[in-house]
C-alpha positions as CSV (number, residue, x, y, z in Angstrom):
1,X,182.1,150.4,-102.0
2,X,181.6,148.5,-105.2
3,X,180.1,150.0,-108.3
4,X,176.4,149.2,-108.8
5,X,175.9,146.8,-111.7
6,X,174.3,149.6,-113.9
7,X,177.1,152.1,-113.2
8,X,179.6,152.4,-116.1
9,X,183.1,151.2,-115.3
10,X,184.5,154.5,-116.6
11,X,183.3,156.6,-113.6
12,X,185.5,157.1,-110.6
13,X,182.9,155.9,-108.1
14,X,179.2,155.0,-107.7
15,X,178.0,158.3,-106.1
16,X,174.4,157.2,-106.0
17,X,175.2,154.2,-103.7
18,X,177.5,156.3,-101.5
19,X,174.7,158.8,-101.0
20,X,171.9,156.3,-100.5
21,X,173.8,153.6,-98.5
22,X,176.3,155.9,-96.7
23,X,175.6,159.5,-96.3
24,X,171.8,159.3,-96.1
25,X,171.9,156.4,-93.6
26,X,174.3,158.3,-91.3
27,X,172.0,161.4,-91.6
28,X,169.0,159.3,-90.5
29,X,170.7,157.3,-87.8
30,X,172.8,160.0,-86.3
31,X,171.6,163.5,-87.1
32,X,174.0,165.1,-84.6
33,X,176.8,164.3,-87.0
34,X,175.3,166.9,-89.3
35,X,176.6,164.9,-92.3
36,X,174.5,167.1,-94.6
37,X,176.6,170.1,-93.7
38,X,179.8,168.1,-93.8
39,X,178.9,167.0,-97.4
40,X,178.3,170.6,-98.4
41,X,181.7,171.7,-96.9
42,X,183.4,168.8,-98.6
43,X,181.9,169.6,-102.0
44,X,182.9,173.2,-101.7
45,X,186.5,172.2,-101.0
46,X,186.5,169.6,-103.8
47,X,185.5,172.4,-106.3
48,X,188.8,174.1,-105.5
49,X,190.7,170.9,-106.3
50,X,191.9,169.2,-109.4
51,X,189.9,168.0,-112.4
52,X,188.9,164.6,-110.8
53,X,187.9,166.4,-107.6
54,X,185.7,168.8,-109.6
55,X,184.2,166.0,-111.6
56,X,183.4,164.0,-108.4
57,X,181.8,167.1,-106.9
58,X,179.7,167.6,-110.0
59,X,178.7,164.0,-110.1
60,X,177.7,164.1,-106.4
61,X,175.8,167.3,-106.8
62,X,173.9,166.0,-109.8
63,X,173.1,162.8,-108.0
64,X,171.9,164.8,-105.0
65,X,169.6,166.9,-107.2
66,X,168.1,163.7,-108.7
67,X,167.5,162.3,-105.3
68,X,165.9,165.5,-104.1
69,X,163.6,165.7,-107.2
70,X,162.4,162.1,-106.5
71,X,161.9,162.9,-102.8
72,X,164.3,160.2,-101.7
73,X,167.0,162.5,-100.3
74,X,166.5,163.0,-96.5
75,X,167.9,166.5,-96.8
76,X,168.4,169.3,-99.4
77,X,171.7,171.0,-100.2
78,X,172.0,174.7,-100.2
79,X,171.6,175.0,-104.0
80,X,172.4,178.8,-104.2
81,X,175.7,178.3,-102.4
82,X,176.7,175.0,-104.0
83,X,175.6,175.7,-107.6
84,X,177.2,179.1,-107.6
85,X,180.6,177.6,-106.6
86,X,180.1,174.7,-109.1
87,X,179.4,177.1,-111.9
88,X,182.5,179.2,-111.1
89,X,184.7,176.1,-110.8
90,X,183.5,174.6,-114.1
91,X,184.0,177.8,-116.0
92,X,187.4,178.4,-114.5
93,X,188.5,174.9,-115.3
94,X,186.9,174.6,-118.8
95,X,190.2,174.3,-120.7
96,X,191.5,171.6,-118.4
97,X,188.2,169.7,-118.5
98,X,188.3,169.9,-122.3
99,X,191.7,168.3,-122.3
100,X,191.0,165.6,-119.7
101,X,190.3,162.3,-121.5
102,X,190.0,159.8,-118.7
103,X,186.8,158.6,-116.9
104,X,183.8,160.3,-118.5
105,X,186.0,162.2,-120.9
106,X,187.2,159.0,-122.5
107,X,186.7,159.0,-126.3
108,X,184.9,162.4,-126.3
109,X,186.3,165.2,-128.5
110,X,186.0,167.7,-125.7
111,X,187.1,165.4,-123.0
112,X,185.4,165.7,-119.6
113,X,183.7,169.0,-120.7
114,X,181.4,166.8,-122.8
115,X,180.0,165.3,-119.6
116,X,179.6,168.8,-118.1
117,X,177.6,169.8,-121.1
118,X,175.5,166.6,-120.9
119,X,174.7,167.2,-117.2
120,X,173.9,170.9,-117.9
121,X,171.4,170.0,-120.6
122,X,169.7,167.6,-118.1
123,X,169.7,170.2,-115.3
124,X,168.1,172.8,-117.6
125,X,165.5,170.3,-118.9
126,X,164.5,168.9,-115.5
127,X,165.0,171.8,-113.0
128,X,165.4,174.9,-115.2
129,X,168.9,175.5,-113.8
130,X,172.3,175.9,-115.5
131,X,175.6,174.7,-114.0
132,X,177.7,176.6,-116.6
């Protein structure tokens, strides 16, 4: 899937388009696949992976939260389960995230951790929840 024209070239993938044009469509067209549960299971596994896996999970979760808040997501993730694991994964990998300077960490003094902090500020502002 190509990046949307408004998505920066320094992100690994266009998560919003993958959700809207892929996962949500499958959910609507074939509910027996239970892609919502598959997404949750995959996100949980990704949060045990490397820095890029963790970042992609964070980005997907954040995009899902945005879609849920706008009412455009056809399902809701289990926030308690997913956000608890995300918080643990981010804190456990803080040092590695601070020393990762590719993708969203490019040009930032604290590497990828800067993006984590940015997303956390937005989550606190819009939904009164912290991811760290």
